[in-house]
C-alpha positions in Angstrom: 29.5 -6.2 -20.2 25.8 -6.0 -20.6 24.1 -3.1 -21.5 20.9 -1.6 -19.7 18.8 0.4 -21.5 16.5 3.0 -19.8 13.0 3.4 -21.3 11.5 6.7 -20.5 8.1 5.5 -20.7 8.7 3.4 -17.3 9.6 7.1 -15.8 6.2 8.5 -16.7 4.4 5.6 -15.5 6.1 5.7 -12.2 5.4 9.5 -11.9 1.9 8.8 -12.9 1.5 6.1 -10.2 2.7 8.3 -7.5 0.3 11.2 -8.4 -2.6 8.7 -8.5 -1.7 7.5 -5.0 -1.3 10.8 -3.8 -4.5 12.0 -5.1 -6.6 9.1 -3.6 -4.7 9.5 -0.4 -5.8 13.3 -0.2 -9.3 12.4 -1.1 -9.4 9.7 1.6 -8.2 11.9 4.3 -10.5 14.9 3.3 -13.7 12.9 3.6 -12.6 10.6 6.5 -12.7 14.0 8.3 -15.5 15.6 6.9 -18.1 13.6 8.4 -16.9 14.7 11.8 -17.8 17.6 13.8 -14.7 19.8 14.1 -15.3 21.5 17.7 -13.4 24.6 18.4 -10.6 23.9 20.9 -10.4 27.5 22.0 -12.5 29.5 24.5 -15.8 31.0 23.4 -14.3 34.6 23.0 -12.2 33.0 20.1 -15.1 31.2 18.8 -17.1 34.4 18.4 -14.0 36.0 16.7 -13.8 32.8 14.3 -17.5 33.0 13.5 -17.2 36.7 12.6 -14.2 36.1 10.3 -16.1 33.1 8.7 -19.5 34.7 8.8 -21.0 32.1 10.7 -23.1 31.6 14.1 -21.5 29.5 16.8 -23.1 27.4 19.5 -21.6 26.2 23.0 -22.6 22.8 24.2 -22.5 22.8 28.1 -21.5 19.1 29.2 -20.0 17.3 32.1 -18.3 14.0 32.3 -21.2 12.3 34.4 -23.7 13.6 32.1 -25.4 10.6 30.4 -27.7 12.7 28.1 -24.6 14.3 26.9 -22.7 11.2 26.2 -25.8 10.0 24.3 -25.5 12.9 22.1 -21.8 12.4 21.6 -22.6 8.8 20.8 -25.4 9.2 18.3 -26.4 12.8 17.4 -23.0 14.2 16.9 -22.1 11.2 14.7 -24.9 11.7 12.1 -22.9 12.4 8.9 -25.6 14.9 7.5 -25.6 16.9 10.7 -21.8 16.7 11.0 -21.4 18.4 7.6 -24.3 20.9 8.2 -22.6 22.1 11.6 -19.0 22.2 9.7 -20.3 24.4 6.9 -22.5 26.6 9.2 -21.5 27.0 12.7 -18.7 27.1 14.9 -19.4 24.4 17.7 -17.9 24.8 20.9 -17.9 22.1 24.0 -17.6 23.6 27.8 -17.2 21.0 30.4 -19.0 23.0 33.6 -16.6 21.2 36.0 -13.6 22.8 34.5 -12.2 26.0 36.0 -13.2 28.0 32.7 -16.5 26.0 32.3 -17.4 26.7 36.0 -17.0 30.7 35.3 -19.4 30.2 32.1 -21.9 28.2 33.9 -22.6 30.8 36.4 -22.3 33.5 33.8 -25.1 31.9 31.6 -27.0 30.4 34.5 -26.6 26.9 33.6 -28.7 24.6 35.5 -29.6 21.6 33.5 -27.4 19.6 31.0 -27.0 19.4 28.3 -27.6 23.1 27.6 -26.9 24.2 23.9 -26.9 28.0 23.2 -26.6 29.5 19.7 -24.9 32.8 19.4 -24.6 35.4 16.6 -21.2 37.1 15.8 -22.1 40.0 18.2 -22.0 37.3 20.8 -26.0 37.7 21.4 -27.8 34.5 22.2 -30.3 33.7 19.5 -31.2 30.2 20.9 -31.3 27.9 23.9 -32.1 24.4 24.5 -32.0 22.5 27.8 -32.4 19.0 26.6 -30.5 16.2 24.4 -31.5 16.1 21.0 -31.7 13.4 18.2 -29.8 14.5 14.9 -33.3 15.7 13.5 -34.1 17.6 16.4 -30.9 19.1 16.4 -30.6 19.8 12.7 -34.1 21.7 12.9 -33.0 23.7 16.0 -29.7 24.8 14.0 -31.6 25.6 11.1 -34.5 27.8 12.7 -31.4 30.1 14.0 -29.6 30.2 10.8 -30.9 33.5 9.5 -31.1 35.5 12.6 -28.8 38.5 12.8 -26.2 37.4 10.6 -25.1 37.7 7.1 -26.1 35.0 4.7 -24.5 31.5 5.3 -21.9 29.9 2.8 -23.5 27.5 0.6 -24.0 24.1 2.3 -22.0 21.2 0.7 -23.6 18.4 -1.0 -24.7 15.6 1.5 -27.3 12.7 1.4 -31.0 14.0 1.2 -32.2 11.8 3.6 -31.2 12.4 7.2 -30.7 9.2 9.3 -32.3 9.7 12.6 -31.6 7.9 15.9 -33.7 5.0 16.6 -32.9 4.7 20.5 -35.0 6.5 23.0 -32.9 9.5 24.0 -32.3 10.5 27.7 -33.4 14.2 28.2 -31.5 16.1 30.6 -29.9 16.3 34.1 -29.8 18.8 36.7 -26.4 20.1 37.7 -25.0 20.0 41.1 -25.6 22.6 43.4 -28.8 23.7 41.9 -32.2 23.2 42.6 -33.3 19.7 41.6 -36.3 20.3 39.5 -36.7 18.5 36.3 -39.0 19.4 33.5 -39.3 16.0 32.2 -40.9 12.8 34.0 -37.3 11.7 34.7 -33.8 12.3 35.1 -30.5 10.4 35.2 -28.4 9.9 38.8 -26.2 12.7 39.5 -23.1 11.3 41.6 -22.6 14.7 43.2 -26.4 15.5 44.1 -28.0 12.1 44.9 -25.3 9.7 46.6 -26.4 10.2 50.1 -30.1 9.6 49.3 -32.3 6.6 49.4 -34.8 5.4 46.6 -37.2 2.9 46.1 -36.4 0.4 43.1 -39.0 -0.5 40.7 -37.0 -2.4 38.2 -33.8 -3.0 36.7 -33.6 -3.2 32.5 -30.9 -3.3 30.0 -32.2 -1.5 27.0 -32.6 2.1 26.8 -36.0 1.7 25.2 -37.3 -0.1 28.2 -36.3 2.6 30.3 -38.6 4.9 28.6 -41.5 2.4 28.6 -41.0 1.9 32.5 -41.1 5.6 32.9 -44.4 5.9 31.1 -45.7 3.0 32.9 -44.9 4.5 36.3 -46.2 7.9 35.1 -49.4 6.3 34.2 -49.8 4.9 37.8 -49.7 8.5 39.0 -46.5 8.2 41.2 -46.0 11.5 42.9 -41.9 11.2 43.5 -39.4 11.8 40.8 -38.2 8.9 38.8 -34.3 8.8 38.7 -32.5 6.3 36.2 -29.2 4.8 37.7 -26.9 3.5 34.8 -24.4 0.7 35.8 -22.2 -1.6 33.7 -22.0 -5.2 34.3 -19.6 -7.3 32.5 -19.6 -4.9 29.7 -23.5 -4.6 29.5 -25.3 -1.5 30.7 -28.1 -2.0 33.2 -30.6 0.7 34.0 -31.9 1.0 37.5 -35.4 2.4 37.6 -35.9 3.9 41.3 -38.6 6.5 42.8 -38.1 9.0 45.0 -35.2 10.9 46.9 -35.4 10.4 50.4 -32.9 11.8 53.1 -33.3 8.6 55.2 -34.1 4.8 54.7 -37.1 4.9 57.1 -39.0 7.7 55.0 -38.1 5.5 51.7 -39.5 2.3 53.4 -42.8 4.1 54.3 -43.0 5.1 50.7 -42.4 1.5 49.5 -45.3 0.5 51.6 -47.5 3.1 50.2 -46.6 1.8 46.8 -47.5 -1.6 47.6 -50.9 -0.4 49.1 -51.3 1.0 45.6 -50.5 -2.7 44.0 -47.4 -1.0 42.6 -44.6 -3.7 42.2 -41.6 -2.2 44.4 -38.3 -3.9 45.3 -35.5 -2.8 47.7 -34.8 0.3 49.2 -31.3 1.2 48.2 -29.0 4.0 48.9 -28.0 5.7 45.4 -24.5 5.3 46.3 -24.6 1.8 47.0 -26.3 0.4 43.8 
């Protein structure tokens, strides 16, 4: 019978291999989540309690599923690694959908008329900052840092992160007006709101496929001193986003046609009159 000799060295090597694998697995899991913002899943009241326990501020981002500027921040601003690390270290972030039951209550309580609206609170629940527009990572970082020393204890030490903040290179959509509110917008344009605009008519000026082109079109129209509001309608075609640039919000087609004629008399190229819900 053949004898099998057991070498204890192999046992030590096996254990060492397991330790190394577990170590790097843990590190990988930690850093894969570190650059992602950990949004608080509870309500605003529980966020305040957590902020008090952790000696932090907390902010609430009021959003809606139909809000294009909100999606812009989700897809660009909040994916910035440096900003994500800063928020996780210094803030309790909360998202509130104004179309949810609780969100509707908060919308009334905090008088939310523009999306996105971002409100910063101290641990006492007092508002220390408010922004009613979308922000790039750079702007968001500056906004959060400007409030970090207001009515609160010293913050924990910020974790090490790259020194250069990677900014967004695309032109950001600014804001949208929430439904059932006065549709007056501070910016020179806003995005189509399916709940507020669908039954109205507008004069289509152009259709572009890049977000940068939207900003250029709006600036061009503004230089022509058009007195009606510019509304951007985003529609997907074969996986490509198309931005319909329209002017005006008219209750009937005749008024829209009359305005189109006015634009042509000023040598402003205008396309078809379209009902927003039928674009």
